[in-house]
VMD Tcl script that draws the C-alpha trace (Angstrom):
set ca {
  {-4.64 -15.85 35.11}
  {-1.78 -14.41 32.08}
  {-3.43 -12.04 29.80}
  {-3.38 -14.49 27.02}
  {-5.81 -16.95 28.70}
  {-8.05 -13.64 29.98}
  {-7.88 -12.76 26.22}
  {-9.46 -16.00 25.21}
  {-11.93 -16.60 28.10}
  {-13.36 -13.53 26.81}
  {-13.18 -14.18 22.78}
  {-14.23 -17.75 23.36}
  {-17.74 -16.14 24.93}
  {-19.44 -15.97 21.53}
  {-17.49 -18.59 19.63}
  {-18.64 -20.90 17.28}
  {-16.90 -23.92 15.68}
  {-15.94 -23.25 11.54}
  {-13.66 -25.37 9.55}
  {-11.89 -24.81 6.70}
  {-13.14 -26.89 3.22}
  {-11.68 -29.06 0.98}
  {-9.98 -26.60 -0.83}
  {-8.22 -25.03 2.44}
  {-10.29 -21.82 1.94}
  {-11.60 -20.13 5.54}
  {-15.67 -20.80 5.14}
  {-17.03 -17.29 3.54}
  {-19.20 -16.20 6.65}
  {-15.41 -14.71 7.70}
  {-15.44 -12.69 4.34}
  {-17.67 -10.20 5.40}
  {-17.44 -10.32 9.21}
  {-16.72 -6.89 11.14}
  {-15.81 -8.07 14.24}
  {-12.95 -9.70 16.12}
  {-13.56 -13.77 16.09}
  {-11.78 -16.73 17.55}
  {-11.61 -20.47 15.69}
  {-10.69 -23.38 16.67}
  {-8.87 -25.60 13.73}
  {-7.26 -28.30 15.82}
  {-5.26 -29.00 18.45}
  {-1.87 -27.60 17.50}
  {0.19 -24.67 19.45}
  {-1.98 -24.96 22.79}
  {-0.14 -21.96 24.08}
  {-0.54 -19.41 21.24}
  {-2.88 -17.11 20.27}
  {-2.28 -16.38 15.66}
  {-3.80 -13.16 15.01}
  {-5.02 -13.58 10.92}
  {-4.89 -10.32 9.48}
  {-7.08 -10.25 6.48}
  {-8.81 -7.66 4.03}
  {-11.65 -8.03 1.99}
  {-10.36 -6.68 -1.48}
  {-8.41 -3.82 0.04}
  {-6.64 -0.89 -2.50}
  {-3.94 -0.13 -3.67}
  {-0.35 -1.91 -2.44}
  {0.56 0.70 0.32}
  {-2.90 0.71 1.36}
  {-2.93 -2.54 1.88}
  {0.35 -2.44 3.71}
  {-0.52 0.52 6.31}
  {-3.59 -1.73 6.65}
  {-1.28 -4.84 7.69}
  {1.05 -2.60 10.05}
  {-2.25 -1.29 12.05}
  {-3.36 -4.84 12.65}
  {0.64 -5.68 13.52}
  {0.32 -2.85 16.33}
  {-3.09 -4.69 17.62}
  {-1.22 -8.25 17.70}
  {1.56 -6.68 19.56}
  {-0.35 -4.97 22.47}
  {-2.14 -8.03 22.56}
  {0.30 -10.47 22.43}
  {-0.45 -12.54 19.71}
  {1.60 -14.05 16.89}
  {0.52 -12.48 13.29}
  {-0.31 -14.13 10.06}
  {-1.16 -12.33 7.07}
  {-3.76 -14.05 5.22}
  {-3.87 -12.69 1.32}
  {-4.76 -16.58 -0.01}
  {-8.03 -17.24 1.42}
  {-8.93 -13.26 1.25}
  {-7.32 -11.71 -2.11}
  {-7.41 -8.40 -3.26}
  {-6.24 -6.84 -6.77}
  {-2.87 -8.19 -6.70}
  {-3.87 -12.18 -6.39}
  {-2.79 -14.27 -9.55}
  {-4.90 -17.39 -10.44}
  {-1.07 -19.24 -10.43}
  {1.38 -19.55 -7.99}
  {4.22 -16.62 -7.80}
  {7.02 -17.97 -6.33}
  {4.93 -20.95 -5.17}
  {2.54 -18.98 -3.41}
  {-1.09 -18.13 -3.69}
  {-0.67 -15.67 -0.67}
  {-0.05 -12.17 -2.55}
  {1.08 -10.60 0.83}
  {4.29 -13.34 0.19}
  {4.95 -11.88 -3.38}
  {6.62 -8.81 -2.32}
  {6.92 -9.13 1.61}
  {8.82 -11.87 3.73}
  {6.22 -13.55 6.38}
  {5.54 -11.52 9.31}
  {6.12 -14.93 11.64}
  {7.75 -18.06 11.19}
  {4.23 -19.84 11.16}
  {2.17 -21.00 7.28}
  {-0.77 -20.33 6.63}
  {-1.56 -24.66 6.87}
  {-0.22 -24.37 10.60}
  {-1.99 -21.63 11.70}
  {-5.10 -23.28 10.56}
  {-3.98 -26.55 12.28}
  {-3.94 -24.18 15.43}
  {-6.47 -24.11 19.01}
  {-6.56 -20.65 18.98}
  {-7.18 -18.09 16.07}
  {-8.52 -14.78 16.38}
  {-9.29 -13.40 12.74}
  {-8.57 -9.40 12.51}
  {-12.01 -6.95 12.05}
  {-12.51 -5.51 8.82}
  {-13.75 -1.95 11.21}
  {-10.92 1.17 10.83}
  {-10.78 1.57 14.88}
  {-10.00 5.38 16.13}
  {-6.57 4.61 17.37}
  {-5.63 3.41 13.66}
  {-3.73 5.28 11.34}
  {-5.57 6.63 8.28}
  {-2.30 7.68 6.84}
  {1.46 6.93 7.38}
  {2.17 10.44 8.78}
  {-0.65 10.31 11.57}
  {1.39 7.46 13.53}
  {4.41 6.98 11.62}
  {6.67 6.47 15.10}
  {4.53 3.35 16.26}
  {4.09 2.58 12.54}
  {7.63 2.53 12.04}
  {8.55 0.37 14.93}
  {6.42 -2.24 13.79}
  {8.20 -1.97 10.58}
  {11.43 -2.46 11.52}
  {10.21 -5.34 13.94}
  {8.02 -7.36 10.89}
  {8.51 -6.46 7.87}
  {11.09 -7.17 5.36}
  {10.83 -6.71 1.76}
  {11.54 -9.41 -0.70}
  {15.40 -9.59 -1.86}
  {14.43 -9.81 -5.20}
  {12.86 -6.14 -5.45}
  {15.58 -4.09 -3.32}
  {18.23 -5.97 -5.65}
  {16.24 -4.29 -8.61}
  {15.81 -0.70 -7.14}
  {19.38 -0.64 -6.13}
  {20.72 -1.66 -9.65}
  {18.22 0.98 -11.13}
  {19.60 3.69 -8.59}
  {23.33 2.71 -9.28}
  {22.83 2.68 -13.17}
  {21.21 6.48 -13.36}
  {23.16 7.72 -10.29}
  {19.98 8.79 -8.11}
  {20.97 10.02 -4.53}
  {21.33 13.40 -3.42}
  {21.19 15.45 -6.50}
  {17.77 13.62 -7.63}
  {14.85 15.55 -7.64}
  {11.99 13.12 -7.72}
  {8.02 13.47 -8.64}
  {5.16 11.37 -8.15}
  {1.89 12.84 -10.29}
  {-0.93 10.73 -9.30}
  {-3.54 10.90 -11.86}
  {-6.01 8.10 -13.21}
  {-8.54 6.85 -10.43}
  {-7.41 9.88 -7.79}
  {-9.06 12.39 -10.08}
  {-12.60 10.64 -9.34}
  {-11.91 8.76 -6.25}
  {-14.43 10.02 -3.08}
  {-12.95 11.36 -0.50}
  {-9.18 11.17 -1.74}
  {-6.76 13.97 -2.33}
  {-7.07 15.38 -5.22}
  {-4.29 15.27 -8.12}
  {-1.88 18.15 -9.23}
  {-2.52 19.91 -12.43}
  {-0.07 20.03 -15.28}
  {0.72 24.13 -14.51}
  {1.11 23.13 -10.86}
  {3.47 20.41 -11.31}
  {5.95 21.73 -14.09}
  {6.09 25.14 -12.37}
  {7.70 23.19 -8.82}
  {10.12 21.14 -11.09}
  {10.90 24.01 -12.50}
  {11.52 26.27 -9.76}
  {13.57 22.96 -8.31}
  {15.82 22.70 -11.46}
  {16.91 26.37 -11.50}
  {18.05 26.24 -7.93}
  {20.76 24.02 -9.86}
  {20.75 21.46 -6.72}
  {19.45 18.68 -9.03}
  {20.93 17.13 -11.97}
  {18.39 14.47 -12.27}
  {14.85 14.28 -12.51}
  {12.88 10.91 -11.50}
  {9.19 10.33 -12.29}
  {6.63 8.25 -10.74}
  {3.18 8.03 -12.41}
  {0.50 5.70 -13.63}
  {-1.11 8.13 -16.34}
  {0.53 7.96 -19.69}
  {-0.77 11.36 -20.87}
  {1.29 12.42 -17.73}
  {4.04 10.71 -18.76}
  {4.25 11.89 -21.78}
  {4.17 15.42 -21.06}
  {6.97 15.44 -18.87}
  {9.27 13.09 -21.04}
  {8.74 15.43 -23.42}
  {9.59 18.42 -21.02}
  {12.78 17.27 -19.64}
  {15.17 15.91 -21.37}
  {17.13 13.85 -18.12}
  {13.97 12.26 -16.76}
  {14.90 8.81 -15.23}
  {11.81 6.31 -15.02}
  {10.89 2.91 -14.75}
  {9.07 0.93 -17.42}
  {6.19 0.24 -15.69}
  {2.69 -0.19 -16.74}
  {1.02 2.99 -17.73}
  {-2.09 3.88 -19.07}
  {-5.16 6.75 -19.66}
  {-7.67 4.15 -19.26}
  {-8.83 3.35 -15.87}
  {-10.14 -0.41 -16.13}
  {-6.52 -1.35 -18.10}
  {-5.23 -1.48 -14.51}
  {-7.44 -4.11 -13.88}
  {-8.26 -5.79 -17.10}
  {-5.11 -6.18 -18.96}
  {-3.88 -9.17 -21.56}
  {0.10 -8.55 -19.81}
  {1.24 -11.83 -18.18}
  {0.99 -11.73 -14.49}
  {-0.43 -8.30 -14.65}
  {-2.03 -8.06 -11.31}
  {1.59 -9.29 -9.74}
  {3.53 -6.72 -11.89}
  {1.30 -3.66 -10.73}
  {2.35 -4.45 -7.01}
  {6.35 -5.03 -7.97}
  {6.57 -2.17 -10.06}
  {5.11 0.26 -7.71}
  {6.96 -1.01 -4.83}
  {10.14 -0.63 -6.78}
  {8.74 2.99 -7.86}
  {8.63 3.53 -4.31}
  {11.81 1.80 -2.92}
  {13.80 4.52 -5.82}
  {11.91 7.63 -4.29}
  {13.17 6.56 -1.13}
  {16.50 7.44 -2.51}
  {16.12 10.91 -3.81}
  {16.91 14.16 -1.91}
  {12.99 16.06 -2.86}
  {9.85 14.44 -3.66}
  {6.99 16.64 -5.35}
  {3.95 15.08 -4.99}
  {0.33 15.14 -3.86}
  {-1.01 12.78 -0.70}
  {-0.71 9.44 -1.79}
  {0.34 6.00 0.04}
  {3.28 5.61 -2.53}
  {4.95 8.87 -1.57}
  {3.91 8.42 1.96}
  {5.54 4.99 2.21}
  {8.60 6.39 0.42}
  {8.66 8.57 3.32}
  {8.59 5.59 5.56}
  {11.24 3.65 3.55}
  {13.78 6.46 4.11}
  {13.52 6.65 7.50}
  {12.64 10.24 6.87}
  {15.39 11.14 5.20}
  {13.27 12.18 2.06}
  {11.93 15.83 2.00}
  {8.32 16.65 0.48}
  {6.99 19.49 -1.04}
  {3.25 18.30 -0.95}
  {1.00 19.88 -3.64}
  {-2.44 20.50 -2.10}
  {-5.83 20.54 -3.90}
  {-8.17 19.21 -0.88}
  {-10.18 16.74 -1.34}
  {-12.29 14.96 -3.21}
  {-16.30 14.92 -2.26}
  {-17.97 12.54 -0.85}
  {-20.89 12.13 -2.67}
  {-20.28 9.69 -5.79}
  {-21.84 12.01 -8.35}
  {-19.81 15.03 -7.93}
  {-16.82 13.20 -6.80}
  {-16.61 12.19 -11.25}
  {-16.44 16.25 -11.57}
  {-15.05 17.81 -9.18}
  {-11.17 17.72 -10.38}
  {-12.10 19.10 -14.19}
  {-14.47 21.96 -12.87}
  {-11.80 22.95 -10.65}
  {-9.18 22.92 -13.31}
  {-10.60 24.70 -15.63}
  {-11.97 27.44 -13.02}
  {-9.44 30.19 -12.93}
  {-8.18 30.57 -8.99}
  {-10.37 33.54 -7.66}
  {-13.54 31.67 -8.98}
  {-12.26 27.95 -6.79}
  {-9.85 26.36 -8.93}
  {-6.28 25.20 -8.93}
}
mol new
graphics top color blue
foreach p $ca { graphics top sphere $p radius 0.5 }
foreach p [lrange $ca 0 end-1] q [lrange $ca 1 end] { graphics top cylinder $p $q radius 0.2 }
display resetview
């Protein structure tokens, strides 16, 4: 008996038959399912086991990409055929109306990871749904398992051509390259998110930029920030600043509740193009984030990084809301930044 059949036999022991409803949406029991499940939706593709990569709600675009890469590694190890379902299992980028003919937000930005559509998969004999649990073997950052993540990235991930073209146009127009210093200054929610890296202060960012500019190795400065206040600080400070006209705000709720047409889709679009541009610069000043680490992945480690390390926010929600403000106010000898 081959490996595929052994896996199927093992998983089928606790199988419960379920079906799609009339709207072609997976039953809600899958939404909260923490374990692997195998289902049968029809008689098609009997020789294949499909692995549906699902994530409930999810995070930012590059958090979702990291999640998908981890599950592509699992699909490879189990010799299953992967498909990403961000239609039935939606996230903060999903629009109510179709974008380029699809409601699957994965396909807004990336090509399918296999030749099979969701409609085909949900008529097939053997369908495994990914777990929501984080396993010890999974990478919690792009750095932790870079080599293996790079392998599945090359094998499965293709960024939509339109975004590559847009990034390339910006790069050529603004002479982005080996003489470009880039900055990713993360603010807004990273100041308060429990367990996340604490973002840099104004003083930390400006001092590191000025140090590199004084070396006279960099002619251009490219900025990525989602916070309007930070954008204006650096725009007024550095006259040669290059940037994408992406959405910025100092009000956190504006990122999820905005009147801009296709706002959710555009948030992901802008973030992806910015990461592609970052990947073409020489040196990146930043704190740890999925955007900066994804840029390194895109660059195949050609991008050099100066990481500003301020430690991590508290896991306790109340303290996490004030920790950054307290440390920003305190002098260094009292534990401040």
